[in-house]
C-alpha positions as CSV (number, residue, x, y, z in Angstrom):
1,M,205.4,94.4,171.9
2,A,202.2,92.4,172.4
3,L,201.0,91.8,175.9
4,S,199.9,88.5,177.3
5,V,197.0,87.4,179.6
6,S,197.7,84.5,181.9
7,G,195.3,81.7,181.2
8,K,195.5,80.6,184.9
9,D,194.7,84.1,186.1
10,A,191.9,84.4,183.6
11,Q,190.3,81.2,184.7
12,A,190.5,82.3,188.3
13,M,189.0,85.7,187.5
14,L,186.0,84.0,185.7
15,L,185.4,81.7,188.6
16,W,185.5,84.7,191.0
17,A,183.0,86.5,188.9
18,F,180.8,83.4,188.7
19,E,180.9,82.8,192.5
20,N,180.4,86.5,193.4
21,N,177.9,87.6,190.7
22,E,175.2,88.3,193.3
23,R,177.4,90.3,195.7
24,C,179.8,92.1,193.4
25,P,179.9,95.8,194.3
26,L,178.7,98.0,191.4
27,D,179.6,101.3,192.9
28,G,180.9,103.7,190.3
29,V,179.5,101.8,187.3
30,N,177.7,103.7,184.5
31,K,174.0,102.6,184.2
32,N,174.0,103.2,180.5
33,I,177.0,101.0,180.1
34,C,175.1,98.3,182.0
35,K,172.2,98.7,179.6
36,N,174.6,98.3,176.7
37,I,175.9,95.1,178.2
38,E,172.4,93.8,178.6
39,T,171.5,94.7,175.0
40,I,174.6,92.8,173.6
41,L,174.2,89.7,175.8
42,H,170.5,89.4,175.1
43,G,171.0,90.2,171.5
44,S,171.3,88.0,168.4
45,H,175.0,88.6,167.5
46,K,177.0,85.8,169.1
47,T,180.4,87.0,168.1
48,Y,180.0,90.4,169.8
49,K,178.9,88.6,173.0
50,Y,182.1,86.6,173.0
51,I,184.2,89.7,172.2
52,L,182.6,91.6,175.1
53,I,183.3,89.0,177.7
54,T,186.8,88.3,176.3
55,Q,187.8,92.0,176.4
56,L,186.4,92.6,179.9
57,L,188.2,89.5,181.2
58,A,191.5,90.5,179.6
59,K,191.3,94.0,181.1
60,S,190.3,92.6,184.5
61,V,193.4,90.4,184.6
62,N,196.0,92.8,183.1
63,E,195.6,96.6,183.6
64,Q,198.0,97.2,180.7
65,I,195.7,95.5,178.1
66,N,194.0,97.7,175.6
67,A,190.4,96.5,175.7
68,L,189.8,97.5,172.1
69,A,192.6,95.2,170.8
70,I,191.6,91.9,169.3
71,Q,194.9,90.7,167.7
72,S,198.4,90.9,169.0
73,G,199.4,92.8,165.8
74,A,196.8,95.6,166.4
75,P,198.3,99.1,166.0
76,L,197.4,99.9,169.6
77,E,199.4,100.2,172.8
78,G,198.5,97.2,174.9
79,A,197.6,94.8,172.0
80,F,197.1,91.2,172.9
81,D,195.7,87.9,171.4
82,A,192.0,87.9,172.3
83,R,191.3,84.9,170.1
84,S,193.5,82.5,172.2
85,L,192.1,83.8,175.4
86,C,188.5,83.3,174.3
87,H,189.0,79.8,172.7
88,K,191.2,78.4,175.5
89,V,189.5,79.9,178.6
90,I,186.0,81.4,177.9
91,V,184.7,78.6,175.6
92,P,185.3,75.7,178.0
93,F,184.1,77.9,181.0
94,E,180.9,78.7,179.1
95,R,180.3,75.0,178.4
96,K,181.0,73.9,182.0
97,F,179.3,76.7,184.0
98,L,177.0,78.7,181.8
99,N,175.0,76.2,179.7
100,N,176.3,77.8,176.5
101,A,174.6,81.1,177.3
102,L,176.9,83.0,174.9
103,G,175.8,80.7,172.0
104,G,177.8,77.5,172.4
105,S,180.4,78.3,169.7
106,N,183.6,76.3,169.6
107,E,185.7,79.0,167.8
108,P,183.7,82.3,167.9
109,F,186.7,84.5,167.0
110,L,186.8,82.9,163.5
111,N,183.8,84.9,162.5
112,K,184.2,88.1,160.5
113,P,183.6,90.7,163.3
114,A,186.5,89.2,165.2
115,R,188.9,89.1,162.3
116,C,189.8,92.8,162.6
117,T,192.9,93.7,164.4
118,H,191.0,95.9,166.8
119,L,187.5,97.4,167.5
120,D,186.9,100.5,165.6
121,V,183.9,102.4,164.3
122,K,185.3,101.9,160.8
123,N,185.2,98.1,161.1
124,P,183.2,96.5,158.3
125,V,179.8,95.5,159.7
126,R,176.3,95.1,158.4
127,G,174.2,98.1,159.1
128,G,171.2,98.3,161.4
129,R,171.3,96.2,164.5
130,D,174.8,94.9,164.0
131,R,176.2,98.4,163.7
132,T,174.4,99.3,166.9
133,Y,176.0,96.4,168.7
134,L,179.5,97.5,167.5
135,E,178.8,101.1,168.7
136,K,177.6,99.9,172.1
137,L,180.7,97.6,172.4
138,L,183.0,100.6,171.7
139,E,181.2,102.7,174.3
140,I,181.7,99.9,176.9
141,L,185.3,99.2,176.2
142,T,186.8,102.6,175.4
143,N,189.0,104.1,178.2
144,I,187.9,101.4,180.7
145,D,190.2,100.6,183.6
146,S,190.8,97.3,185.3
147,N,188.7,98.0,188.3
148,L,185.6,98.9,186.2
149,A,186.3,96.0,183.8
150,K,186.1,93.6,186.8
151,K,182.8,95.0,187.9
152,Y,181.3,94.9,184.4
153,L,182.6,91.4,184.0
154,C,180.9,90.3,187.2
155,F,177.7,92.0,186.1
156,S,177.9,90.3,182.7
157,I,178.4,86.9,184.3
158,S,175.3,87.5,186.4
159,L,173.3,88.1,183.2
160,L,174.6,85.0,181.6
161,I,173.8,82.9,184.6
162,N,170.2,84.1,184.4
163,I,170.1,83.3,180.7
164,S,171.5,79.8,181.3
165,H,168.9,79.2,184.1
166,T,166.1,80.4,181.8
167,D,167.2,77.9,179.2
168,N,167.4,75.1,181.8
169,D,163.9,76.0,183.1
170,I,162.4,75.8,179.6
171,H,163.9,72.5,178.8
172,K,164.3,70.7,182.2
173,N,161.5,68.3,181.3
174,I,162.3,68.0,177.5
175,I,161.6,64.6,176.0
176,Q,164.8,62.7,175.4
177,T,164.1,61.4,171.9
178,F,161.7,62.0,169.0
179,S,160.7,58.6,167.6
180,N,159.9,60.3,164.3
181,T,159.2,63.8,162.9
182,L,155.5,63.3,163.4
183,E,156.1,63.3,167.2
184,L,157.9,66.6,166.9
185,Y,155.1,68.0,164.7
186,H,152.6,67.1,167.4
187,L,154.8,68.7,170.1
188,M,154.7,72.0,168.2
189,R,151.0,71.7,167.6
190,K,150.6,71.5,171.4
191,L,152.8,74.6,171.8
192,L,150.6,76.4,169.3
193,E,147.4,75.8,171.4
194,K,148.2,79.1,173.0
195,S,149.2,82.4,171.4
196,C,150.9,84.2,174.3
197,E,150.4,87.5,172.5
198,G,151.7,86.1,169.2
199,E,155.1,85.0,170.6
200,V,154.6,81.2,170.3
201,C,154.1,81.2,166.5
202,V,157.2,83.4,166.0
203,L,159.2,81.2,168.4
204,V,158.2,78.0,166.6
205,V,158.8,79.4,163.1
206,G,162.1,81.0,164.1
207,T,163.3,77.7,165.7
208,I,162.5,75.7,162.6
209,E,164.2,78.2,160.3
210,K,167.4,78.0,162.4
211,I,167.4,74.2,162.3
212,F,166.7,74.2,158.5
213,Y,169.8,76.4,157.8
214,L,172.1,74.5,160.2
215,P,173.7,72.3,157.4
216,F,174.7,75.5,155.5
217,G,177.1,76.7,158.2
218,D,177.8,80.3,158.9
219,N,176.8,81.5,155.5
220,Y,173.3,82.1,156.7
221,Q,172.2,84.2,159.6
222,I,168.6,83.9,160.9
223,I,167.6,86.8,163.2
224,V,164.3,86.4,165.1
225,H,163.0,89.7,166.5
226,N,161.1,90.5,169.6
227,T,157.4,90.7,168.8
228,N,157.0,93.8,170.9
229,E,159.1,95.8,168.5
230,S,157.2,98.0,166.2
231,G,157.7,96.9,162.6
232,A,157.1,100.5,161.5
233,S,159.8,102.1,163.5
234,S,162.4,99.5,164.3
235,K,165.1,98.4,161.8
236,E,163.9,94.8,161.3
237,I,162.1,94.0,158.0
238,G,160.0,91.0,159.1
239,D,159.5,89.1,162.3
240,I,162.3,86.8,161.0
241,D,165.1,88.2,158.8
242,I,167.5,85.8,156.9
243,F,170.9,87.0,155.7
244,Y,173.3,85.2,153.3
245,D,177.0,86.1,153.5
246,E,175.9,89.1,155.6
247,K,173.6,90.5,152.9
248,Y,169.9,90.6,153.3
249,Y,168.2,87.6,151.7
250,Y,164.5,87.5,152.6
251,S,162.0,87.7,155.6
252,I,159.1,86.0,157.1
253,E,156.2,87.8,158.8
254,V,154.2,85.7,161.3
255,K,150.7,86.6,162.4
256,D,148.5,84.9,165.0
257,K,145.7,87.4,165.0
258,N,143.2,88.8,162.5
259,F,144.8,90.7,159.6
260,T,143.7,92.5,156.5
261,A,145.0,92.8,152.9
262,E,146.5,96.1,154.0
263,D,148.5,94.3,156.7
264,L,149.7,91.7,154.3
265,D,150.7,94.4,151.7
266,F,152.5,96.4,154.4
267,A,154.6,93.4,155.4
268,L,155.4,92.3,151.9
269,N,156.2,95.7,150.6
270,K,158.9,96.2,153.3
271,M,160.6,93.0,151.9
272,F,160.1,94.0,148.3
273,V,161.5,97.5,148.8
274,A,164.5,96.0,150.7
275,N,165.2,93.9,147.5
276,A,164.4,90.5,149.2
277,A,164.7,87.5,147.0
278,S,161.2,86.4,148.2
279,G,158.9,86.8,151.1
280,G,157.1,84.6,153.5
281,F,153.8,85.3,155.4
282,I,152.8,82.6,157.9
283,Y,149.6,82.8,159.8
284,G,148.7,81.0,163.0
285,P,145.6,79.2,164.3
286,R,143.9,82.3,165.7
287,A,144.3,84.4,162.5
288,K,141.3,85.2,160.4
289,F,141.2,87.1,157.1
290,D,139.1,87.7,154.0
291,M,140.6,85.6,151.2
292,N,138.7,87.6,148.6
293,S,140.7,90.7,149.5
294,I,143.9,88.8,150.1
295,S,144.1,87.2,146.7
296,P,144.4,90.4,144.7
297,C,147.3,91.5,146.9
298,L,149.2,88.2,146.3
299,E,148.5,88.4,142.6
300,A,149.9,91.9,142.5
301,Y,153.2,90.6,143.9
302,D,153.2,87.8,141.4
303,R,153.0,90.3,138.6
304,E,156.1,92.0,140.1
305,K,157.8,88.6,139.9
306,F,158.1,88.6,143.7
307,I,157.6,85.1,145.1
308,V,155.4,85.0,148.2
309,I,154.9,82.0,150.4
310,F,151.5,82.5,152.1
311,E,150.3,79.6,154.2
312,N,149.1,78.5,157.6
313,I,151.6,77.5,160.2
314,F,150.6,73.8,160.2
315,S,151.2,73.4,156.5
316,Y,154.5,75.3,156.9
317,L,155.6,72.9,159.6
318,K,154.8,69.8,157.6
319,H,156.7,71.2,154.6
320,M,159.7,72.0,156.7
321,L,159.8,68.8,158.6
322,M,159.5,66.8,155.4
323,T,162.7,68.7,154.2
324,I,164.8,68.6,157.3
325,T,166.6,65.5,158.3
326,N,168.2,64.4,161.6
327,I,166.3,66.6,164.1
328,D,167.2,65.3,167.5
329,T,166.4,66.5,171.0
330,L,169.6,68.4,171.5
331,I,169.3,70.3,168.2
332,F,165.7,71.2,168.9
333,Q,166.5,72.2,172.5
334,S,169.4,74.3,171.5
335,K,167.6,76.2,168.8
336,L,164.4,76.7,170.8
337,S,166.5,78.0,173.6
338,E,168.5,80.3,171.4
339,T,165.4,81.7,169.7
340,A,163.6,82.3,173.0
341,A,166.6,84.3,174.3
342,E,166.9,86.2,171.1
343,M,163.2,87.2,171.2
344,N,163.4,87.9,175.0
345,I,160.1,86.1,175.4
346,K,157.6,87.1,178.1
347,E,157.1,85.2,181.3
348,I,153.7,84.0,180.2
349,T,155.3,82.4,177.1
350,R,158.1,80.9,179.2
351,R,155.6,79.3,181.6
352,W,153.6,77.9,178.7
353,V,156.7,76.3,177.1
354,Q,157.6,74.8,180.5
355,E,154.1,73.4,181.0
356,V,154.1,71.7,177.5
357,F,157.4,70.1,178.1
358,S,156.5,69.0,181.6
359,K,153.7,66.9,180.2
């Protein structure tokens, strides 16, 4: 028989974790588990963030709960309805206390990863980073007891509070309205006056891509990577990877420093080999290159019938803003905040964004 989790007790537990996040005892916790929690909550997969908090909350409230169960019909002892708990308790709590630090979704358990009856290594999931998130989630929740779940929940809430404060700091002086798209364009030009080790260009392009695909719903997933990750060794393909119906679609590489034809070819070849539909290469105001050597590289991909968009970031922004409609302050704020958290931007970048908005 399926177990239940008291909504009243769950709300009280969340409030306790929120109020005691700085003084919650962490004796007996596993440091690797804490690192896994950080990876998931700072990661790009919103559904797994909601699943993590939901399962920890359920186990904290009811010892008999199996933290791996998602649906009440799961073939596990201690199964329960995680979806109801998340949508009725966590979603409103996140909106009220955490500034949508989990992602601001109204019904996160409607997404595919949460449609399985329970968490299992055999669950259908896209490879690469998403597979890693699932494995870390399993490591956190397997054989966890109520006492540890409570400590990890408290630790998780402390991380989410920091994320929510970061978002508030970035946008505390954000302008209330854009009178037209030209105003937004000039705002982004101002942001691009500094490179911040290449992060600003990626932050701007990633934000605009997320806004562009908003009308298409959940069919598209835009993942913006940390610029410190090595493209040669990590699993990302470009700085920004776009997926359609969970299948790889195309990538955008963003450079705000000098590059060569070899650099261009390396970036485009990764997309080409991964069977991308096309590829984008956007260069920033500090990038310099030799067009005489770049042109043959672009022509070679043309002959392979691989479409490449190669342009400077200011032309890119004009093209995108001409296409996108109804960009308001809240949408821009939300997606800039989401992209900054996903990239885990450096403090120097954070301060620069705050400075621009404060003016």
